[in-house]
C-alpha positions as CSV (number, residue, x, y, z in Angstrom):
1,X,-4.3,-6.1,-9.8
2,X,-1.6,-5.4,-12.2
3,X,-1.9,-1.7,-11.5
4,X,-2.8,-1.5,-7.8
5,X,-1.1,-4.7,-6.5
6,X,-1.0,-5.0,-2.6
7,X,-4.0,-2.8,-1.8
8,X,-6.3,-4.6,-4.3
9,X,-5.0,-8.1,-3.1
10,X,-5.7,-7.3,0.6
11,X,-9.1,-5.8,-0.2
12,X,-10.1,-8.7,-2.4
13,X,-8.9,-11.1,0.4
14,X,-11.0,-9.3,2.9
15,X,-14.0,-9.6,0.5
16,X,-13.2,-13.4,0.1
17,X,-13.2,-13.8,4.0
18,X,-16.7,-12.3,4.2
19,X,-17.8,-14.9,1.3
20,X,-18.1,-12.4,-1.6
21,X,-15.1,-13.7,-3.6
22,X,-13.2,-17.0,-3.8
23,X,-9.9,-16.9,-2.1
24,X,-8.2,-19.3,-4.4
25,X,-9.0,-17.2,-7.3
26,X,-7.6,-14.1,-5.5
27,X,-4.3,-15.8,-4.9
28,X,-4.0,-16.8,-8.6
29,X,-5.1,-13.4,-10.0
30,X,-2.8,-11.5,-7.5
31,X,0.3,-13.9,-8.5
32,X,-0.4,-13.5,-12.2
33,X,-1.2,-9.8,-12.0
34,X,2.2,-9.0,-10.2
35,X,4.2,-11.3,-12.4
36,X,2.5,-9.8,-15.5
37,X,3.3,-6.3,-14.1
38,X,6.8,-7.2,-13.6
39,X,7.1,-8.6,-17.2
40,X,5.8,-5.3,-18.5
41,X,8.4,-3.3,-16.5
42,X,11.0,-5.8,-17.9
43,X,10.2,-5.3,-21.5
44,X,9.9,-1.6,-21.1
45,X,13.4,-1.5,-19.6
46,X,14.8,-3.6,-22.3
47,X,13.2,-1.8,-25.3
48,X,14.0,1.7,-24.0
49,X,17.4,1.0,-22.8
50,X,19.2,2.9,-25.5
51,X,16.8,5.9,-25.6
52,X,16.2,6.5,-21.9
53,X,19.2,4.9,-19.9
54,X,22.0,5.6,-22.4
55,X,20.8,9.2,-22.5
56,X,20.6,9.4,-18.8
57,X,24.2,8.0,-18.5
58,X,25.5,10.6,-21.1
59,X,23.5,13.5,-19.5
60,X,24.7,12.8,-15.9
61,X,28.3,11.7,-16.9
62,X,27.9,8.3,-15.3
63,X,30.9,6.0,-16.1
64,X,30.2,3.0,-18.1
65,X,32.3,0.9,-15.9
66,X,30.0,1.6,-13.0
67,X,27.0,0.5,-15.2
68,X,28.7,-2.6,-16.0
69,X,29.6,-3.4,-12.4
70,X,25.9,-2.7,-11.5
71,X,24.7,-5.1,-14.2
72,X,27.0,-7.7,-13.2
73,X,25.7,-7.4,-9.5
74,X,22.3,-7.7,-10.7
75,X,22.9,-10.6,-12.9
76,X,24.9,-12.4,-10.2
77,X,22.5,-11.6,-7.4
78,X,19.2,-11.5,-9.3
79,X,17.1,-12.8,-6.3
80,X,18.5,-10.4,-3.7
81,X,18.1,-7.4,-6.3
82,X,14.6,-8.2,-7.1
83,X,13.6,-8.9,-3.5
84,X,14.9,-5.6,-2.4
85,X,13.4,-3.8,-5.3
86,X,10.0,-5.4,-4.8
87,X,9.8,-4.7,-1.1
88,X,10.8,-1.1,-1.3
89,X,7.8,0.9,-2.8
90,X,9.8,3.7,-4.3
91,X,12.2,1.2,-6.1
92,X,9.7,-1.1,-7.7
93,X,9.1,0.7,-11.0
94,X,12.7,2.0,-11.5
95,X,14.4,-1.1,-10.2
96,X,12.2,-3.5,-12.4
97,X,13.1,-1.2,-15.5
98,X,16.7,-1.2,-14.6
99,X,16.8,-5.1,-14.3
100,X,14.9,-5.4,-17.8
101,X,17.6,-2.9,-19.1
102,X,20.3,-5.1,-18.0
103,X,18.9,-7.8,-20.3
104,X,18.7,-10.6,-17.7
105,X,17.3,-13.8,-19.6
106,X,13.5,-13.5,-19.6
107,X,12.9,-17.1,-18.2
108,X,15.3,-16.5,-15.3
109,X,13.5,-13.0,-14.8
110,X,10.1,-14.6,-14.5
111,X,11.2,-17.4,-12.3
112,X,12.7,-14.9,-9.9
113,X,9.6,-12.6,-10.2
114,X,7.5,-15.6,-9.2
115,X,9.7,-16.4,-6.3
116,X,9.7,-12.9,-4.9
117,X,6.0,-12.4,-5.5
118,X,5.0,-15.6,-3.8
119,X,5.8,-14.4,-0.2
120,X,4.6,-11.0,-0.8
121,X,1.2,-12.2,-2.1
122,X,0.9,-14.7,0.8
123,X,1.5,-11.8,3.3
124,X,-1.3,-9.5,1.6
125,X,-3.7,-12.2,1.2
126,X,-3.4,-13.4,4.8
127,X,-3.7,-9.7,6.1
128,X,-6.7,-9.2,4.2
129,X,-8.4,-12.5,4.8
130,X,-7.7,-12.6,8.6
131,X,-8.7,-8.9,9.0
132,X,-11.9,-9.8,7.2
133,X,-12.6,-12.3,9.8
134,X,-12.1,-9.7,12.4
135,X,-14.4,-7.3,10.7
136,X,-16.9,-10.1,10.5
137,X,-16.8,-10.9,14.3
138,X,-17.1,-7.2,14.9
139,X,-20.1,-6.9,12.6
140,X,-21.7,-10.0,14.2
141,X,-21.2,-8.5,17.6
142,X,-22.7,-5.2,16.6
143,X,-25.8,-6.8,15.3
144,X,-26.5,-8.5,18.7
145,X,-25.9,-5.2,20.3
146,X,-27.3,-2.8,18.0
147,X,-29.7,-1.2,20.6
148,X,-26.7,-0.6,23.0
149,X,-24.6,0.9,20.2
150,X,-27.6,3.1,19.3
151,X,-27.8,4.3,22.9
152,X,-24.0,4.8,23.1
153,X,-24.2,7.0,20.0
154,X,-27.2,9.1,21.2
155,X,-25.5,9.5,24.6
156,X,-22.3,10.7,22.9
157,X,-24.2,13.3,20.8
158,X,-26.1,14.5,24.0
159,X,-22.8,14.8,25.9
160,X,-21.3,16.9,23.0
161,X,-24.4,19.1,22.8
162,X,-24.4,19.6,26.5
163,X,-20.7,20.3,26.6
164,X,-21.0,23.0,23.8
165,X,-24.0,24.7,25.6
166,X,-22.2,24.8,28.9
167,X,-18.9,26.0,27.1
168,X,-20.9,28.8,25.6
169,X,-22.4,30.0,28.9
170,X,-19.0,29.9,30.7
171,X,-17.4,31.6,27.8
172,X,-20.1,34.3,27.7
173,X,-19.9,34.8,31.5
174,X,-16.2,35.3,31.4
175,X,-16.2,37.7,28.6
176,X,-19.0,39.7,30.7
177,X,-16.8,39.5,33.7
178,X,-13.6,40.5,31.8
179,X,-15.4,43.5,30.1
180,X,-17.0,44.6,33.4
181,X,-13.5,44.5,35.0
182,X,-12.0,46.6,32.3
183,X,-14.8,49.3,32.6
184,X,-14.1,49.6,36.3
185,X,-10.3,50.0,35.9
């Protein structure tokens, strides 16, 4: 769950709705996996600030006052910054690394990570869990109507085969007529 995040959470919640996993365990694992992933990003950003970010600033000629303003905005609006970063997929990794590089206090960062992760986890767990109930209803319906489904599939295959046979005959007849017409002209 640390690596894959939302997809694994939704899939696990789906499995929980089908009775294979415990939904409460999924919620706890998803929350902790997401927060642990955020903490890893934080420390990578904090540790490699000088080697990566400082070199990037020098290489691209970015003014240090711009970086200070950005750091100040992140410190003042950490909740907004982390919410935007976490709900925008391409921004997640670089954004969390950037927040770590700004050296926000770790306790504040973990608290904000938890606050921003909670609604997202609730969303993904809900989607997976209720989608699982829909799948269960469909599967139960198919068990009762398995013979009808079998006949629909067989009929579909026969229609496709019949269509192909008729299409070949019509196509062959069309080619014969068009080649006969060319010979006469």
